[in-house]
C-alpha positions in Angstrom: 0.0 0.0 0.0 1.3 3.5 -0.8 2.2 5.9 1.9 -0.6 8.3 0.8 -3.2 5.5 1.0 -2.0 4.7 4.6 -2.5 8.2 5.9 -5.7 8.5 8.0 -5.0 12.1 9.2 -2.2 14.6 9.1 -1.1 13.3 12.5 0.3 10.3 10.7 2.8 12.5 9.0 4.6 13.2 12.2 6.1 9.6 12.4 7.3 9.5 8.8 11.1 9.6 8.1 12.6 12.1 5.7 12.9 9.4 3.0 9.2 8.5 3.5 8.3 12.1 3.2 10.1 12.3 -0.1 8.4 9.2 -1.3 5.0 10.7 -0.3 5.8 13.8 -2.3 6.4 11.7 -5.4 3.1 9.8 -4.9 1.2 13.1 -4.5 2.7 14.6 -7.6 1.9 11.4 -9.6 -1.7 11.3 -8.4 -2.2 15.0 -9.2 -1.0 14.6 -12.7 -3.1 11.5 -13.2 -6.3 12.9 -11.7 -6.2 16.3 -13.4 -5.7 14.6 -16.7 -9.4 13.5 -16.3 -10.9 16.3 -14.2 -9.0 19.3 -15.4 -8.0 21.9 -13.0 -5.3 24.4 -11.8 -2.5 21.9 -11.8 0.6 24.1 -12.1 0.6 25.8 -8.7 -0.3 22.6 -7.0 2.6 20.6 -8.5 4.9 23.4 -7.3 4.0 23.2 -3.6 3.9 19.4 -3.1 7.0 19.4 -0.8 5.8 22.5 0.9 2.4 21.1 1.7 4.0 17.9 3.1 6.5 19.9 5.2 3.8 22.2 6.6 1.5 19.4 7.7 4.5 17.4 9.0 5.8 20.3 11.2 2.6 22.0 12.3 -0.3 20.5 14.3 -3.1 20.9 11.7 -6.0 21.4 11.9 -5.4 22.9 15.4 -2.8 25.1 13.8 -4.5 27.2 11.1 -3.1 26.9 7.6 -4.4 29.5 5.2 -3.7 28.9 1.5 -4.0 32.0 -0.7 -6.5 31.6 -3.6 -6.6 27.8 -3.5 -4.7 27.0 -6.7 -2.0 25.8 -4.5 -4.3 23.6 -2.4 -4.5 20.4 -4.4 -1.7 18.6 -2.4 -3.3 19.9 0.8 -6.6 18.3 -0.2 -4.8 14.9 -0.8 -3.2 15.1 2.6 -6.4 16.0 4.5 -8.8 13.2 3.9 -9.9 13.9 0.4 -7.8 11.5 -1.6 -10.7 9.2 -2.4 -12.7 12.1 -3.7 -10.2 13.7 -5.9 -11.8 12.1 -9.0 -14.8 14.5 -8.2 -12.6 17.6 -8.4 -14.6 20.5 -9.9 -17.5 18.2 -10.7 -21.0 18.8 -9.7 -21.5 17.6 -6.2 -17.7 17.0 -5.9 -14.9 18.7 -4.1 -14.1 22.3 -5.0 -11.2 23.4 -7.1 -10.5 26.0 -4.4 -10.4 25.7 -0.6 -13.8 25.7 1.1 -14.6 25.9 4.8 -17.7 23.8 4.4 -15.7 21.0 2.7 -13.1 20.3 5.4 -12.0 21.5 8.9 -8.5 21.8 7.4 -9.7 24.5 4.9 -9.6 27.4 7.4 -10.4 30.1 4.9 -12.0 29.9 1.4 -11.0 32.1 -1.4 -10.8 32.2 -5.2 -9.3 35.7 -5.5 -5.7 36.3 -4.7 -4.0 38.0 -1.8 -6.5 37.4 1.0 -4.4 35.0 3.0 -2.3 37.4 5.1 -5.3 39.5 6.1 -7.4 36.5 7.0 -4.5 34.8 8.9 -3.9 38.0 10.9 -7.6 38.0 11.8 -7.3 34.5 13.0 -4.2 35.3 15.1 -5.9 38.3 16.6 -9.0 36.3 17.5 -6.7 33.6 19.1 -5.0 36.2 21.2 -8.3 37.9 22.4 -9.6 34.5 23.4 -6.4 33.5 25.1 -5.9 30.4 22.9 -2.7 28.7 21.8 -2.2 27.7 18.2 -0.1 28.7 15.2 -1.3 30.6 12.1 0.4 30.1 8.8 -0.5 32.0 5.6 0.9 30.6 2.3 1.0 33.2 -0.5 2.3 33.1 -4.0 4.7 35.7 -5.4 1.9 36.7 -7.8 -0.1 37.8 -4.7 2.6 40.4 -4.0 1.5 42.3 -7.1 -1.8 42.9 -5.2 -2.1 45.8 -2.8 -4.2 43.8 -0.3 -1.1 41.6 0.4 0.9 44.7 1.4 -2.0 46.0 3.6 -1.9 42.7 5.4 1.9 42.7 5.7 1.9 46.2 7.0 -0.7 45.5 9.6 0.6 42.1 10.6 4.2 43.4 10.9 3.2 46.2 13.2 1.0 44.0 15.3 3.9 41.9 16.7 1.6 38.9 16.8 2.6 35.3 16.4 2.0 34.8 12.7 4.0 33.0 9.9 3.9 33.9 6.2 5.3 31.5 3.7 6.1 33.2 0.4 5.9 30.6 -2.4 8.0 32.3 -5.1 7.6 30.4 -8.3 9.6 31.8 -11.2 8.8 35.5 -10.6 11.5 36.0 -8.0 11.7 39.1 -5.9 15.1 38.0 -4.5 18.1 36.1 -5.9 17.5 32.6 -6.9 18.7 29.6 -4.8 22.5 29.4 -4.8 25.5 29.0 -2.5 25.1 32.4 -0.9 21.4 32.2 -0.3 21.7 28.7 1.1 24.4 30.0 3.5 22.2 32.9 4.6 19.2 30.5 5.0 21.2 28.1 7.2 22.5 31.0 9.4 19.2 32.6 9.8 17.3 29.5 10.6 19.8 28.5 13.3 18.0 28.8 16.7 21.2 29.9 18.4 21.6 32.7 15.9 18.0 33.8 16.5 18.5 33.8 20.3 21.8 35.7 20.1 20.3 38.3 17.8 17.4 38.9 20.1 19.7 39.1 23.2 21.9 41.6 21.5 18.8 43.7 20.7 17.6 43.6 24.3 21.1 44.6 25.6 21.4 47.5 23.2 17.9 48.7 24.0 18.5 48.6 27.8 21.9 50.6 27.7 21.8 53.5 30.3 21.5 57.1 29.2 25.2 57.9 28.7 25.6 54.8 26.5 22.5 55.3 24.4 24.4 56.9 21.6 26.4 53.7 21.3 23.3 51.7 21.1 22.1 54.0 18.3 25.3 53.4 16.3 25.0 49.7 16.8 21.4 49.7 15.6 22.3 51.7 12.4 25.2 49.3 11.8 22.9 46.3 12.2 20.4 47.8 9.7 23.2 48.5 7.2 24.6 45.0 7.4 21.1 43.5 7.3 20.2 45.5 4.1 23.5 44.4 2.5 23.2 40.8 3.3 19.5 40.0 3.6 17.4 39.5 0.5 14.3 40.0 2.6 15.1 43.5 3.8 11.7 44.7 2.6 9.9 42.3 4.9 12.3 43.1 7.7 11.4 46.8 7.4 7.7 45.8 7.5 8.2 44.1 10.8 8.8 40.5 9.8 11.8 38.3 10.6 12.9 37.0 7.2 14.2 33.5 6.5 15.4 32.4 3.1 15.4 32.0 0.3 14.9 28.2 0.7 14.7 25.6 -2.0 11.0 24.7 -1.9 11.6 21.3 -3.3 14.3 20.3 -0.7 12.2 18.6 2.0 15.1 18.6 4.5 15.6 22.3 4.2 11.8 23.0 4.4 11.3 20.8 7.5 14.4 22.2 9.2 13.4 25.8 8.5 9.7 25.4 9.4 10.6 23.6 12.6 13.1 26.3 13.6 10.7 29.1 13.1 7.5 27.4 14.4 8.0 28.3 18.0 8.9 31.9 17.4 6.2 34.3 18.5 6.7 37.4 16.4 5.8 38.0 12.7 8.1 36.0 10.4 8.3 35.2 6.7 9.8 32.1 5.1 10.7 32.6 1.5 10.7 29.4 -0.6 11.6 29.1 -4.3 9.5 26.6 -6.2 9.0 25.6 -9.8 5.4 25.9 -10.9 4.3 22.8 -12.7 7.2 20.7 -11.4 7.1 17.1 -12.5 4.6 17.8 -15.3 5.6 15.5 -18.1 5.3 18.1 -20.8 8.4 19.9 -19.4 9.1 23.3 -17.9 6.1 25.2 -16.8 4.4 27.5 -19.3 1.4 29.7 -18.6 -0.9 27.3 -20.4 -0.1 24.6 -17.8 -1.5 26.9 -15.0 -4.9 25.2 -15.6 -5.8 22.4 -17.9 -9.2 21.3 -19.2 -10.4 17.7 -18.6 -9.4 15.0 -21.1 -5.6 15.5 -21.6 -2.8 13.0 -21.9 -1.0 12.9 -18.5 2.2 12.0 -20.3 2.3 15.0 -22.6 -0.3 17.5 -21.4 -1.9 17.5 -24.9 -5.7 17.3 -25.4 -6.8 13.9 -26.4 -9.6 15.2 -28.5 -9.4 18.6 -30.2 -12.6 20.6 -30.1 -14.4 21.3 -33.4 -16.7 23.9 -31.8 -16.8 27.5 -32.7 -14.1 29.7 -31.1 -14.5 31.1 -27.6 -15.6 34.6 -27.1 -12.3 35.3 -25.4 -10.4 34.4 -28.6 -12.6 36.4 -30.9 -12.3 39.4 -28.6 -8.5 39.2 -28.5 -8.3 39.0 -32.3 -10.8 41.8 -32.8 -9.1 44.1 -30.3 -5.8 43.5 -31.9 -7.1 44.4 -35.4 -8.9 47.4 -34.0 -5.6 48.6 -32.5 -3.9 48.3 -35.9 -6.6 50.7 -37.3 -6.4 53.0 -34.3 -3.1 54.1 -32.7 -5.0 55.4 -29.7 -6.2 52.1 -28.4 -4.4 50.7 -25.4 -5.0 47.3 -23.7 -4.7 46.6 -20.0 -5.2 43.4 -18.1 -4.6 42.2 -14.5 -2.3 39.1 -14.6 -4.6 37.4 -17.2 -3.3 38.0 -20.7 -4.1 34.5 -22.0 -7.3 34.3 -20.0 -8.6 37.5 -21.5 -7.2 37.0 -25.0 -5.1 40.1 -24.8 -1.9 38.0 -25.3 -2.6 38.3 -29.0 -2.7 42.1 -28.6 0.6 42.0 -26.6 2.5 40.4 -29.5 1.1 42.7 -32.1 1.3 46.0 -30.1 3.7 45.5 -27.2 4.2 49.2 -26.5 0.5 49.6 -26.0 -0.1 46.5 -23.9 0.1 46.5 -20.1 -0.2 43.6 -17.7 -0.2 45.2 -14.2 -0.4 42.0 -12.3 -3.1 41.0 -9.7 -4.0 44.7 -9.2 -7.4 45.3 -10.5 -7.9 48.6 -8.7 -4.6 49.9 -10.1 -5.5 48.7 -13.6 -8.7 50.8 -13.6 -7.1 54.0 -12.2 -4.1 53.5 -14.5 -6.5 53.3 -17.4 -8.2 56.5 -16.1 -4.9 58.3 -16.1 -4.2 57.1 -19.7 -7.7 58.3 -20.8 -7.1 61.8 -19.5 -4.3 62.1 -22.1 -6.5 61.4 -25.1 -6.0 57.6 -25.5 -8.6 54.9 -25.5 -7.8 52.3 -22.8 -9.5 48.9 -23.0 -9.5 47.2 -19.6 -10.0 43.4 -20.0 -10.7 41.8 -16.7 -13.0 38.9 -15.7 -16.3 40.1 -14.3 -15.7 38.5 -10.9 -12.2 40.1 -10.5 -13.4 43.6 -11.6 -15.6 43.6 -8.5 -12.4 44.3 -6.6 -12.1 47.6 -8.4 -15.6 49.0 -7.9 -14.5 52.1 -6.1 -12.0 52.9 -8.8 -14.7 52.5 -11.5 -16.9 55.0 -9.7 -14.3 57.4 -8.2 -11.6 57.5 -10.9 -13.5 56.8 -14.1 -17.2 57.5 -13.8 -17.2 60.7 -11.8 -14.7 62.2 -14.3 -16.6 60.7 -17.3 -13.5 59.2 -18.8 -13.6 57.0 -21.9 -12.5 53.7 -20.4 -13.8 50.5 -21.9 -14.4 47.6 -19.5 -14.4 44.3 -21.3 -15.8 41.8 -18.7 -14.9 38.2 -19.8 -16.5 35.3 -17.9 -19.7 37.3 -17.4 -22.6 35.1 -16.2 -22.3 31.4 -15.1 -18.8 30.1 -15.5 -19.1 26.3 -14.8 -16.6 24.3 -12.8 -14.7 27.1 -11.0 -17.7 27.6 -8.7 -19.1 30.5 -6.8 -15.9 32.5 -6.4 -15.6 33.0 -10.1 -19.2 33.5 -11.1 -19.7 36.8 -13.1 -23.3 37.3 -12.0 -23.1 40.8 -10.5 -21.6 43.1 -13.1 -25.0 44.0 -14.6 -26.3 45.1 -11.2 -23.1 46.9 -10.1 -22.6 48.6 -13.5 -26.2 49.7 -13.9 -25.8 51.5 -10.6 -23.0 53.7 -11.9 -24.2 57.1 -13.3 -23.0 57.7 -16.9 -21.9 54.1 -17.4 -22.9 52.4 -20.7 -23.7 48.7 -20.2 -23.9 46.3 -23.1 -24.2 42.6 -23.7 -23.8 41.1 -27.3 -25.8 38.1 -28.5 -22.9 36.7 -30.6 -19.4 37.3 -31.6 -20.2 39.7 -34.5 -22.2 41.9 -32.2 -19.5 41.8 -29.6 -17.0 43.2 -32.0 -19.5 45.8 -33.2 -20.1 47.0 -29.6 -16.3 47.1 -29.1 -16.0 49.4 -32.1 -18.8 51.6 -30.7 -17.1 51.5 -27.3 -13.7 52.9 -28.3 -15.5 55.9 -30.0 -17.8 56.7 -27.1 -17.1 59.7 -25.0 -17.6 58.1 -21.6 -17.2 54.9 -19.6 -18.4 51.8 -21.5 -18.9 48.2 -20.2 -19.1 45.1 -22.4 -19.9 41.7 -20.9 -19.6 38.3 -22.6 -19.5 34.7 -21.4 -17.1 31.9 -20.8 -18.4 30.0 -23.8 -18.0 29.3 -27.5 -19.6 31.7 -29.9 -22.8 30.8 -31.8 -21.2 32.3 -35.0 -17.8 32.2 -36.6 -14.8 34.5 -36.4 -15.5 37.7 -38.3 -12.8 40.0 -39.2 -12.9 43.4 -37.5 -12.6 45.0 -41.0 -16.1 43.6 -41.7 -17.7 45.0 -38.6 -19.7 48.2 -38.4 -20.3 49.9 -35.0 -23.6 49.1 -33.3 -25.7 52.3 -33.3 -25.5 53.6 -29.8 -28.4 52.9 -27.4 -30.4 50.7 -29.8 -32.2 47.4 -29.5 -33.2 45.0 -32.2 -36.4 43.1 -32.6 -35.2 39.6 -33.7 -38.6 37.9 -33.7 -42.1 39.4 -34.0 -45.1 38.0 -32.2 -48.4 39.2 -30.9 -49.1 37.5 -27.5 -46.0 37.9 -25.4 -42.7 39.8 -25.5 -39.3 38.7 -24.2 -36.7 41.4 -23.5 -33.5 39.4 -23.6 -29.9 40.4 -23.0 -26.7 38.9 -24.4 -26.5 35.1 -24.2 -30.2 34.9 -23.6 -31.3 36.3 -26.9 -30.8 33.1 -29.0 -32.2 30.9 -26.2 -35.3 33.2 -26.1 -35.7 32.8 -29.8 -35.4 29.0 -29.4 -38.0 29.2 -26.6 -40.3 31.3 -28.7 -40.1 28.8 -31.6 -40.9 25.9 -29.2 -44.0 27.8 -27.9 -45.4 28.6 -31.3 -47.0 25.2 -32.0 -49.1 25.6 -28.9 -50.4 28.9 -30.2 -48.2 31.3 -28.1 -46.8 33.9 -30.4 -43.7 35.5 -28.8 -41.8 38.7 -29.8 -38.1 38.6 -28.9 -36.1 41.7 -28.5 -32.3 41.8 -28.3 -31.6 44.4 -25.6 -27.9 44.7 -26.4 -27.8 48.1 -24.6 -28.9 47.6 -21.0 -28.0 51.2 -20.3 -29.1 53.5 -21.9 -32.0 51.4 -23.0 -33.8 51.9 -26.3 -36.8 54.0 -25.2 -38.4 54.0 -28.7 -38.3 50.3 -29.2 -39.5 49.7 -25.6 -42.5 52.0 -26.2 -43.5 50.0 -29.3 -43.1 46.7 -27.4 -45.4 47.7 -24.5 -47.9 49.3 -26.9 -48.3 45.9 -28.6 -48.0 43.5 -25.6 -49.5 43.3 -22.2 -47.2 40.5 -21.1 -43.4 41.0 -20.9 -40.6 38.8 -19.5 -37.0 40.2 -19.0 -34.4 37.5 -19.3 -30.7 38.0 -18.2 -27.7 35.8 -17.3 -27.0 37.6 -14.1 -28.4 38.1 -10.7 -32.1 38.9 -10.7 -31.7 41.2 -7.7 -31.2 44.8 -8.9 -30.5 43.6 -12.4 -31.8 44.6 -15.8 -35.2 43.0 -15.1 -35.6 45.2 -12.0 -34.7 48.3 -14.1 -37.2 47.4 -16.8 -40.0 46.5 -14.3 -39.7 50.0 -12.8 -39.5 51.8 -16.2 -42.5 49.8 -17.7 -44.5 50.4 -14.6 -44.0 54.1 -15.0 -44.9 54.0 -18.7 -48.0 51.7 -18.5 -48.9 50.1 -15.3 -51.3 47.7 -17.0 -48.4 45.8 -18.6 -47.4 42.7 -16.5 -43.6 42.4 -16.3 -41.8 39.2 -15.1 -38.1 39.0 -14.4 -36.1 35.9 -15.1 -32.4 35.6 -14.1 -30.1 33.9 -11.7 -31.8 33.6 -8.3 -30.5 35.2 -5.1 -28.1 32.4 -4.1 -24.5 31.3 -4.8 -24.3 28.8 -7.7 -22.1 25.8 -7.1 -19.7 24.2 -9.5 -21.1 22.2 -12.5 -20.8 22.4 -16.3 -22.1 25.7 -17.6 -24.9 24.1 -19.6 -26.1 22.3 -16.5 -26.0 25.5 -14.4 -28.1 27.3 -17.1 -30.7 24.5 -17.1 -30.7 24.4 -13.3 -31.7 28.0 -13.0 -34.1 27.9 -16.0 -32.0 30.0 -18.4 -31.9 27.5 -21.2 -34.6 27.5 -23.9 -36.7 25.0 -22.1 -36.5 27.0 -18.9 -37.5 30.3 -20.6 -40.5 28.6 -22.3 -41.6 27.2 -18.9 -41.4 30.7 -17.4 -43.5 32.2 -20.3 -46.2 29.5 -19.8 -46.2 30.0 -16.1 -46.6 33.8 -16.4 -49.5 33.4 -18.9 -51.2 30.8 -16.7 -50.8 33.0 -13.7 -52.4 35.9 -15.6 -55.3 33.7 -16.7 -56.0 32.6 -13.2 -55.8 36.2 -11.9 -58.2 37.3 -14.6 
C-alpha cells in the first residue's frame, strides 16, 4: 500500500522519516497529474507546492494550527493530505470537491478564497481572535509571489508586521523571484538565519542595546544603524524586515530537508516572520518546464504530454474572438491601449501584446490599479480597454466610480466570464456586473448576442465619449470568427427586434437572446406567439423600441444571465410600470443564491436560463395571468 493511502490524518505525517516524506511527495505529484488529466484543474501551482504542503503538515499540528492557502490554486496537495484522496476524482465536478479551498468542505480549509491576496489579512484576523480568546495555536499563511502584485497583500503585511503577533507567512516564489535565486550564498544565509542559536543571540543583543543606560544610548544607536546597514546588504528580505517580519530564506522549496528544518526552527517563534521558498510551478509535469498554459488544464488531456486527447471542433471562444478583434482594431487606431490584470491569456489580450507590445500593459493582480491607471491614460486622449474577468473587476468597484465615472472618462471595461462560469464555482461567477454597472451614473452597459455583435459593440465603445462596459460569457460563440474590418459599429443605445409575435414579449440580453428565440419557436406550435427583443444596450435602454413593445404587448418577460436582484429586469420593471402600469412584467435571471460548480450548460438549465426553462417561465406567467383574470 502506498504511503498516501495509509494516511488517516495529518497526525500520521509526524512519524514519517525524511525518506518516507520524499516518497510521499512523489506519490502526490503522480496522483495530481493522473487525476487532473481527467478532471482538469489548476495543476501548475499545486505541483509546485507538493513538498511545501508535506512539510507544513509534518511540522505543524493541523487542523489545530491554522493553515491559510492563498487563492486555492496551491491547495490540491493539501486536499490529498487532509482526507480527500478518495474524492479527488470528483474535483470541480457537480457535487464533488471544489477546485478551491472551502470551509464547508473540510476543517482543514480554514479560509475559502478564489481571488488572490486574501491569506495574510485572513491569517492575521485568526491570530488576533486567538490572542483575544487567550488560545494557543499557530497561524500560517501561504501566499504566491503573484499575490505580491496585489495591494491587499501589502496592507496585510503592514498591519501584521506592526501587530507583533505570532504569525508566519510562507512566500511561495515560483519563477517570478523578488530576490536572488537559490545558490550558495542564499543557502548559506538561510542556514545561518534558521539557526535557533543565531536567533536567540540576535534577540539578546537587541535587548542589551535597548537597555543601555543614558550615557551609552548613543552607542546603542550606532549599533542599531550598523545592524540595519549590514542587514540591508546581506539579507534578500530587507523589505519584509522593514515591514516588521523576521525574514528566512530563500529556501529551495523542493528540498524537504531544508523545508522541514526551517519550518521547525521558526515554528515556536512568537513574532511575525516570513519564510521565502523558491519553487517551480508545474514541477514534474511530463510536458516539461512550466508554461502559462499549464496553469490550468481542461479535462481530457494526456497525462504523459499535457496535450488534449480530443481537439474541439466547436466555434471559437468569445475570449479568442475578442482578443483577435481588439488587436485588429488597434492596428486601425493608434490610440487604443489594452490593460489586463495578470490574465493576458485568460482575456485574449496576449494576442494584442504580441502585435502591439508598446500599448499593452499587464499590471499583475492589481485590478484597482488597472482601472485607475486606465483613467490616467484616458485623461491624455488615448482609449484604454481594460480586459478583466467580471468576478475580478468587482475588486475595483471604487476605482470604477471614483476615478472613471465621476470624471466621465472614456475607459472601456471588457468583462470576460460574465454570467455562469461552470466548474470554477461561486468565487468565479460573473453574476453581479449588470447590477453593479447599472448603478454607476453615466456608465454604458452592453451585452452582445454573438461574436459579430461583440466586435460591433467594441468598435462603438472605443469611439464613445464616456465609460463603457461590455460583458460576454465563458463559452464558444454561436457564430464564426468575423474580421474586424467587416464589422460596423452598433448604433448607440439601440435594441433589435429579432422575432415578432403578438401574444407575449421577451426582452433578452446577451447570451439569452438566442435561447429566447429558441423558446419562442418551441412555444409557437401551442399557439403562443412571442416577440423577442435583443436588448444589447442595457443602459441606456432603447426607449423608442421599448415603447413599441409595450404598446403591442401586455405580457413582458425580461431575461438576463445575471443576478435577478437589482438587475436589468428590475430596471425594466420600474420603467415599464411608469410607462404603462397595465403591462405585467416578469423578471427571469439567476436567483439570489450562490451557484455551485457544475458544467455551464447544466447550471443554465438548473436556473431555468436555457430555452426549455425560458419557455416554462413564459407559460407560467401566462397561466398566472389567466388565473388572476
